[in-house]
TORKOL-4160 file (C-alpha; in steps of 0.2 Angstrom, whole numbers, padded with zeros to 4 digits, m for minus):
60
<pt num="1" X="0662" Y="0322" Z="0435"/>
<pt num="2" X="0671" Y="0336" Z="0443"/>
<pt num="3" X="0663" Y="0352" Z="0439"/>
<pt num="4" X="0646" Y="0347" Z="0438"/>
<pt num="5" X="0635" Y="0357" Z="0450"/>
<pt num="6" X="0615" Y="0358" Z="0451"/>
<pt num="7" X="0608" Y="0369" Z="0461"/>
<pt num="8" X="0588" Y="0374" Z="0465"/>
<pt num="9" X="0580" Y="0386" Z="0475"/>
<pt num="10" X="0563" Y="0393" Z="0476"/>
<pt num="11" X="0560" Y="0405" Z="0490"/>
<pt num="12" X="0544" Y="0413" Z="0495"/>
<pt num="13" X="0536" Y="0429" Z="0501"/>
<pt num="14" X="0520" Y="0431" Z="0504"/>
<pt num="15" X="0509" Y="0448" Z="0515"/>
<pt num="16" X="0491" Y="0441" Z="0521"/>
<pt num="17" X="0482" Y="0458" Z="0518"/>
<pt num="18" X="0471" Y="0455" Z="0533"/>
<pt num="19" X="0485" Y="0457" Z="0545"/>
<pt num="20" X="0487" Y="0475" Z="0539"/>
<pt num="21" X="0479" Y="0487" Z="0552"/>
<pt num="22" X="0462" Y="0493" Z="0547"/>
<pt num="23" X="0458" Y="0479" Z="0534"/>
<pt num="24" X="0445" Y="0467" Z="0539"/>
<pt num="25" X="0450" Y="0450" Z="0547"/>
<pt num="26" X="0439" Y="0443" Z="0535"/>
<pt num="27" X="0449" Y="0446" Z="0518"/>
<pt num="28" X="0458" Y="0432" Z="0515"/>
<pt num="29" X="0469" Y="0439" Z="0500"/>
<pt num="30" X="0487" Y="0437" Z="0500"/>
<pt num="31" X="0500" Y="0443" Z="0487"/>
<pt num="32" X="0517" Y="0435" Z="0486"/>
<pt num="33" X="0532" Y="0433" Z="0475"/>
<pt num="34" X="0542" Y="0417" Z="0472"/>
<pt num="35" X="0559" Y="0416" Z="0464"/>
<pt num="36" X="0566" Y="0399" Z="0455"/>
<pt num="37" X="0587" Y="0400" Z="0456"/>
<pt num="38" X="0593" Y="0390" Z="0449"/>
<pt num="39" X="0611" Y="0381" Z="0442"/>
<pt num="40" X="0611" Y="0367" Z="0430"/>
<pt num="41" X="0595" Y="0361" Z="0431"/>
<pt num="42" X="0581" Y="0353" Z="0420"/>
<pt num="43" X="0592" Y="0353" Z="0406"/>
<pt num="44" X="0596" Y="0372" Z="0407"/>
<pt num="45" X="0616" Y="0377" Z="0408"/>
<pt num="46" X="0622" Y="0391" Z="0418"/>
<pt num="47" X="0612" Y="0403" Z="0432"/>
<pt num="48" X="0594" Y="0406" Z="0430"/>
<pt num="49" X="0582" Y="0418" Z="0440"/>
<pt num="50" X="0564" Y="0414" Z="0437"/>
<pt num="51" X="0552" Y="0427" Z="0445"/>
<pt num="52" X="0533" Y="0423" Z="0449"/>
<pt num="53" X="0519" Y="0435" Z="0456"/>
<pt num="54" X="0504" Y="0427" Z="0464"/>
<pt num="55" X="0489" Y="0430" Z="0472"/>
<pt num="56" X="0481" Y="0417" Z="0486"/>
<pt num="57" X="0462" Y="0418" Z="0492"/>
<pt num="58" X="0462" Y="0407" Z="0508"/>
<pt num="59" X="0442" Y="0400" Z="0511"/>
<pt num="60" X="0434" Y="0398" Z="0527"/>
């Protein structure tokens, strides 16, 4: 099957808000994003980019 190529990656980027100067160290909220980049994956033909936004609270 020459020419069939399947590709999938899901890079993430997170910012821990308590690492910003002036924000309380116990404020455990993070904001982030993930982008699913795929080619011929999961029954879909062609290239797809599916972005998401996220928030995360870390419990002590």
